[in-house]
Backbone as CSV, one residue per row, in Angstrom:
resi,resn,N_x,N_y,N_z,CA_x,CA_y,CA_z,C_x,C_y,C_z
1,UNK,0.636,-1.458,0.173,0.403,-0.146,-0.161,0.930,1.387,-0.389
2,UNK,1.647,1.134,0.545,2.722,2.541,0.867,3.705,2.453,-0.618
3,UNK,3.850,1.758,-1.112,4.514,1.780,-2.366,3.927,2.860,-3.625
4,UNK,2.731,2.626,-3.685,2.178,3.581,-5.000,1.842,5.316,-4.701
5,UNK,1.449,4.806,-2.961,1.440,6.425,-2.361,2.936,7.531,-2.723
6,UNK,3.973,6.080,-2.715,5.169,7.027,-2.787,5.232,7.357,-3.960
7,UNK,4.971,6.149,-5.198,5.103,7.016,-6.311,4.392,8.739,-6.954
8,UNK,3.248,8.046,-6.105,2.168,9.330,-6.715,2.774,10.501,-5.517
9,UNK,3.779,10.269,-4.843,4.269,11.532,-4.035,5.359,11.957,-5.245
10,UNK,6.230,10.951,-5.286,6.762,11.837,-6.312,6.545,12.201,-7.507
11,UNK,5.538,11.700,-8.076,5.082,12.614,-9.519,4.717,14.577,-8.891
12,UNK,4.187,14.159,-7.753,3.406,15.406,-7.160,4.462,16.158,-6.809
13,UNK,6.242,15.603,-6.529,7.208,16.175,-5.988,7.373,16.738,-7.218
14,UNK,7.609,16.026,-8.123,8.370,16.428,-9.678,7.260,17.738,-10.164
15,UNK,6.147,17.407,-9.911,5.296,18.582,-10.486,5.666,20.073,-9.952
16,UNK,5.358,19.356,-8.935,5.633,21.218,-7.856,7.174,21.700,-7.995
17,UNK,8.403,21.021,-8.762,9.065,21.535,-8.488,8.831,22.092,-9.843
18,UNK,8.322,21.618,-11.067,8.364,22.442,-12.112,7.375,23.627,-12.259
19,UNK,6.223,23.183,-11.377,5.435,23.974,-11.258,6.222,25.966,-10.718
20,UNK,6.808,25.335,-9.587,8.330,26.348,-8.934,9.038,27.039,-10.029
21,UNK,9.771,26.487,-10.417,10.290,26.774,-11.533,10.163,27.348,-12.890
22,UNK,9.313,27.190,-12.567,8.350,27.572,-14.059,7.634,29.336,-13.687
23,UNK,7.314,29.218,-12.798,6.926,30.522,-11.836,8.251,31.388,-11.559
24,UNK,9.347,31.058,-11.062,10.387,31.729,-10.466,11.302,32.471,-11.999
25,UNK,11.284,31.815,-13.051,11.832,32.079,-14.387,12.977,31.667,-14.129
26,UNK,13.089,29.994,-13.353,14.082,29.358,-13.657,14.285,28.574,-15.168
27,UNK,13.575,28.649,-15.924,13.173,27.801,-17.362,13.517,28.936,-18.550
28,UNK,14.083,29.196,-19.390,13.993,30.188,-20.318,11.916,29.841,-20.929
29,UNK,11.598,31.590,-20.898,10.403,31.605,-21.405,10.461,31.596,-23.334
30,UNK,10.168,30.645,-23.692,9.791,30.616,-25.042,9.206,32.461,-25.620
31,UNK,9.880,33.478,-26.595,9.520,34.186,-27.457,9.630,33.970,-28.784
32,UNK,8.674,34.664,-29.467,8.740,34.988,-30.465,9.345,36.447,-30.993
33,UNK,10.171,36.046,-31.851,11.134,36.723,-32.670,10.766,37.466,-33.245
34,UNK,10.975,38.962,-33.279,10.151,39.845,-34.434,10.977,41.145,-35.049
35,UNK,10.932,41.889,-35.833,11.757,42.748,-36.282,12.742,42.661,-37.386
36,UNK,13.712,42.990,-36.706,15.107,42.621,-37.810,15.715,41.635,-37.537
37,UNK,15.521,41.231,-35.932,16.061,39.785,-35.804,15.171,38.983,-36.459
38,UNK,14.450,38.788,-36.649,13.504,37.819,-37.242,13.861,37.680,-38.566
39,UNK,14.240,39.421,-39.182,14.561,39.275,-40.969,15.751,38.583,-41.085
40,UNK,16.775,39.115,-40.243,17.787,38.283,-40.571,18.366,36.880,-40.556
41,UNK,17.303,36.234,-39.062,17.090,34.566,-39.239,16.317,34.183,-40.432
42,UNK,15.507,34.922,-40.280,14.952,34.129,-42.162,15.575,34.143,-43.121
43,UNK,16.270,35.343,-42.974,17.465,35.500,-44.312,18.422,34.391,-45.124
44,UNK,18.628,33.751,-43.316,19.497,32.588,-43.166,18.894,30.794,-42.907
45,UNK,17.823,31.095,-42.658,16.847,29.647,-42.377,16.564,29.493,-43.814
46,UNK,15.865,30.574,-44.472,15.066,29.616,-45.193,15.709,28.888,-46.569
47,UNK,17.067,29.434,-46.965,17.996,28.450,-47.838,18.296,27.389,-47.383
48,UNK,18.297,27.104,-46.044,18.617,26.229,-45.499,17.606,25.265,-45.207
49,UNK,16.426,25.955,-45.122,15.070,24.693,-44.743,14.996,24.195,-46.303
50,UNK,15.292,25.355,-47.443,15.016,24.992,-48.715,15.999,23.740,-49.362
51,UNK,16.878,23.653,-49.049,17.740,22.262,-49.189,17.303,21.499,-48.488
52,UNK,17.150,21.239,-47.239,16.735,19.930,-46.238,15.522,19.035,-47.250
53,UNK,14.417,20.717,-47.361,13.308,20.105,-48.140,13.362,19.618,-49.580
54,UNK,14.573,20.136,-49.869,15.194,19.196,-51.573,15.819,18.150,-51.301
55,UNK,16.497,18.274,-50.324,16.986,17.040,-50.276,15.898,15.525,-49.903
56,UNK,14.667,16.249,-49.261,14.106,15.314,-48.774,13.450,14.889,-50.036
57,UNK,12.892,15.554,-50.871,12.478,15.119,-51.961,13.015,14.227,-52.990
58,UNK,13.951,14.682,-53.172,15.402,14.005,-53.871,15.529,12.948,-53.319
59,UNK,15.231,11.884,-52.161,16.133,11.300,-51.280,17.489,11.080,-51.187
60,UNK,18.221,12.683,-51.078,19.568,12.680,-51.317,19.774,13.379,-49.892
61,UNK,20.569,11.968,-49.033,20.872,12.372,-47.413,22.175,13.433,-47.441
62,UNK,23.650,13.705,-48.499,24.041,14.899,-48.285,23.498,15.754,-48.529
63,UNK,22.496,16.018,-49.257,21.610,17.663,-49.727,20.885,17.695,-48.261
64,UNK,20.175,17.166,-48.594,19.180,16.899,-46.727,19.990,17.408,-45.547
65,UNK,21.388,16.287,-45.375,22.276,17.147,-43.835,23.173,18.075,-44.493
66,UNK,23.134,18.153,-44.989,24.543,19.910,-44.799,24.763,20.303,-44.269
67,UNK,23.420,21.092,-43.825,23.759,22.059,-42.568,23.622,21.597,-41.347
68,UNK,23.851,20.189,-40.861,23.151,19.853,-39.566,24.992,20.110,-38.696
69,UNK,24.422,20.069,-37.262,25.440,20.163,-36.704,26.057,18.475,-36.555
70,UNK,27.050,18.517,-35.942,27.835,17.255,-35.636,26.916,16.527,-35.002
71,UNK,26.487,16.601,-33.880,24.824,15.788,-33.275,23.965,15.601,-33.661
72,UNK,23.749,16.572,-34.623,22.723,16.005,-35.872,22.813,15.358,-36.578
73,UNK,23.992,14.887,-37.463,24.735,14.112,-37.888,25.204,12.748,-37.377
74,UNK,25.568,12.358,-36.163,25.437,11.595,-35.512,24.353,10.985,-35.066
75,UNK,23.073,11.793,-34.625,22.103,10.634,-34.365,21.007,10.627,-35.755
76,UNK,21.487,11.491,-36.997,20.048,11.095,-37.973,21.558,10.687,-39.125
77,UNK,21.798,9.334,-39.095,22.676,8.935,-40.383,21.962,9.029,-41.292
78,UNK,22.588,8.395,-42.826,22.266,8.110,-43.562,21.332,6.865,-43.486
79,UNK,21.321,5.840,-42.704,20.762,4.471,-42.686,19.064,4.965,-41.933
80,UNK,19.395,5.668,-40.878,17.778,6.772,-40.205,17.092,7.487,-41.064
81,UNK,17.939,7.804,-41.838,17.432,9.134,-42.869,16.608,8.375,-44.021
82,UNK,17.229,7.205,-44.512,16.239,6.021,-45.638,15.169,6.006,-44.661
83,UNK,15.097,5.532,-43.117,13.855,4.805,-42.959,12.721,5.882,-42.513
84,UNK,13.236,6.947,-42.127,12.204,8.018,-41.565,11.836,8.961,-42.931
85,UNK,12.166,8.982,-43.666,11.956,9.894,-44.944,11.056,8.797,-45.616
86,UNK,11.181,7.409,-45.502,10.297,6.493,-46.109,8.694,6.474,-45.094
87,UNK,9.021,6.814,-43.848,7.674,6.689,-43.512,7.233,7.774,-43.310
88,UNK,8.127,9.196,-43.550,7.115,10.615,-43.745,6.902,10.552,-45.269
89,UNK,7.526,9.924,-45.905,7.363,10.637,-47.530,5.829,9.603,-47.760
90,UNK,6.015,8.385,-46.998,4.012,6.986,-47.150,3.431,8.254,-46.729
91,UNK,3.107,8.614,-45.780,1.871,9.422,-45.116,1.744,10.909,-46.189
92,UNK,2.693,11.518,-46.131,2.416,13.201,-46.780,2.955,13.257,-48.298
93,UNK,3.572,12.396,-48.628,3.893,12.529,-49.947,5.804,13.268,-50.255
94,UNK,5.288,14.119,-51.453,6.698,15.700,-51.491,6.461,16.888,-50.918
95,UNK,7.408,17.100,-50.871,7.437,18.634,-50.276,7.149,19.436,-51.628
96,UNK,5.467,20.537,-51.302,5.641,21.403,-52.951,5.917,22.761,-52.212
97,UNK,5.407,23.168,-51.006,5.743,24.907,-50.721,5.365,24.727,-49.207
98,UNK,5.702,26.126,-49.183,5.919,26.750,-47.872,5.453,28.142,-47.457
99,UNK,4.757,28.374,-45.952,4.533,29.914,-45.985,5.799,30.465,-45.411
100,UNK,5.737,31.832,-45.025,6.607,32.955,-44.494,6.782,32.042,-43.285
101,UNK,7.456,31.558,-42.334,7.645,31.251,-41.085,7.416,32.264,-40.334
102,UNK,7.226,31.813,-38.898,6.985,32.717,-37.585,8.667,31.937,-37.180
103,UNK,9.442,32.730,-35.850,10.542,32.934,-35.595,10.428,32.735,-33.278
104,UNK,10.768,31.821,-32.945,11.002,32.324,-31.698,12.141,31.596,-31.535
105,UNK,12.356,31.783,-29.790,13.698,31.733,-29.338,13.343,31.254,-27.366
106,UNK,14.114,30.154,-27.257,14.225,29.881,-26.034,15.833,29.614,-25.568
107,UNK,16.111,30.150,-24.656,17.688,30.264,-23.725,18.451,29.659,-25.342
108,UNK,19.055,29.089,-25.229,20.025,28.807,-26.165,19.905,28.387,-27.741
109,UNK,18.370,28.795,-27.871,18.019,27.972,-29.195,17.445,28.575,-29.979
110,UNK,17.362,29.259,-31.029,16.135,29.655,-31.857,15.441,28.951,-33.306
111,UNK,14.405,28.790,-33.037,13.659,28.268,-34.317,13.184,28.710,-35.053
112,UNK,12.947,27.932,-36.502,11.979,28.844,-37.509,11.293,27.788,-37.831
113,UNK,10.260,27.756,-37.927,8.924,27.116,-37.707,7.838,27.717,-39.220
114,UNK,7.909,26.609,-40.156,7.135,27.242,-41.354,5.834,25.988,-41.503
115,UNK,5.204,26.613,-41.777,3.615,25.638,-42.302,3.980,25.546,-43.844
116,UNK,3.727,24.043,-44.129,4.310,23.374,-45.748,3.276,22.669,-46.376
117,UNK,3.358,22.785,-47.441,2.247,21.982,-48.216,2.999,20.544,-48.488
118,UNK,2.675,19.440,-48.451,3.181,18.131,-49.125,1.832,17.721,-50.153
119,UNK,2.087,16.706,-50.812,1.607,16.623,-52.072,-0.041,15.862,-51.485
120,UNK,0.247,15.010,-50.393,-0.997,14.530,-49.307,-1.491,15.387,-47.969
121,UNK,-0.892,15.888,-47.606,-1.456,17.414,-46.849,-0.885,18.375,-46.464
122,UNK,-1.643,19.476,-46.236,-1.284,20.623,-46.031,-1.153,20.945,-45.058
123,UNK,-0.597,22.258,-44.467,-0.150,22.652,-42.958,0.148,21.667,-41.846
124,UNK,1.292,21.112,-42.941,2.124,20.232,-41.895,3.621,21.083,-41.335
125,UNK,3.711,21.263,-39.869,4.603,22.058,-39.156,6.170,21.501,-39.757
126,UNK,6.969,22.187,-40.069,8.800,22.309,-40.088,9.246,23.298,-39.561
127,UNK,9.848,22.655,-38.181,10.364,23.139,-37.528,12.250,23.022,-37.633
128,UNK,12.767,24.049,-37.686,14.517,23.602,-38.132,14.706,24.524,-36.800
129,UNK,15.723,23.920,-35.987,16.216,24.531,-34.972,17.877,25.186,-35.592
130,UNK,18.119,25.948,-34.687,19.904,26.338,-34.939,19.885,26.975,-33.381
131,UNK,21.317,26.959,-33.285,21.914,27.835,-31.310,21.652,29.103,-32.076
132,UNK,21.636,29.856,-30.844,21.291,31.607,-30.868,22.522,31.898,-31.122
133,UNK,23.955,31.544,-30.710,24.988,31.980,-31.105,25.767,31.108,-31.797
134,UNK,25.435,30.671,-33.099,26.422,30.200,-33.714,25.988,31.022,-35.265
135,UNK,27.472,31.663,-35.370,27.841,32.216,-37.161,27.437,31.016,-38.092
136,UNK,27.769,29.923,-37.878,27.989,29.060,-39.253,26.490,28.445,-39.111
137,UNK,25.094,28.815,-38.457,24.040,28.346,-38.939,23.710,27.052,-38.682
138,UNK,24.347,25.788,-37.837,23.943,25.024,-38.368,22.549,24.467,-37.635
139,UNK,22.034,23.450,-37.639,20.985,22.734,-37.256,20.897,22.029,-36.892
140,UNK,20.385,22.543,-35.684,20.633,21.870,-34.259,19.557,20.488,-33.865
141,UNK,18.377,20.963,-34.707,16.875,19.977,-34.432,15.984,20.074,-35.689
142,UNK,15.325,18.952,-35.908,14.495,19.181,-37.457,12.967,18.074,-36.783
143,UNK,11.627,19.258,-37.199,10.662,18.227,-36.371,9.583,18.499,-37.850
144,UNK,9.311,17.437,-37.983,7.757,17.363,-38.653,6.710,17.097,-38.262
145,UNK,5.534,18.047,-38.342,4.533,17.001,-37.177,3.500,17.605,-38.081
146,UNK,2.524,17.284,-38.155,1.172,16.989,-38.769,0.195,15.469,-38.217
147,UNK,-1.269,16.038,-38.499,-1.863,14.656,-38.089,-1.829,13.131,-38.773
148,UNK,-1.249,13.650,-39.919,-1.021,12.523,-40.882,0.276,11.981,-40.417
149,UNK,1.127,12.560,-39.580,2.542,11.995,-39.051,2.063,11.408,-37.813
150,UNK,0.844,11.577,-37.061,1.010,11.648,-35.491,0.131,10.468,-36.160
151,UNK,-0.350,9.677,-36.712,-1.416,8.751,-37.121,-0.155,7.704,-36.672
């Protein structure tokens, strides 16, 4: 009887610590980037995102991963790319176009979020993440999200 109560108490403590951290500002808040900073971010991120999406369409890992950081290259190898692309491509098809992005910053990361049209689904969220202080603009994270991809 004591074991489940201890587990519940542990989850409650974690939730309480998270709540305290959020309210005292110990966790960086996400903020939308606007103005000149947004403009300069979009200027470098646009060609990188387009290259990633073209590499996706062409099934070309070298092109797709050209701007990845060392950590991204380690976690998304050519073999991983093949299987992930196959799964994504099967659900939403080829990339067609993207809308103007929104740009956000949180802590040491800045991300550019596009809503893109693919062959089998519109409104696919494509998020490309960069390090705030990286003058080379290496991709630190990449996500595709949509209702079909979550099925």
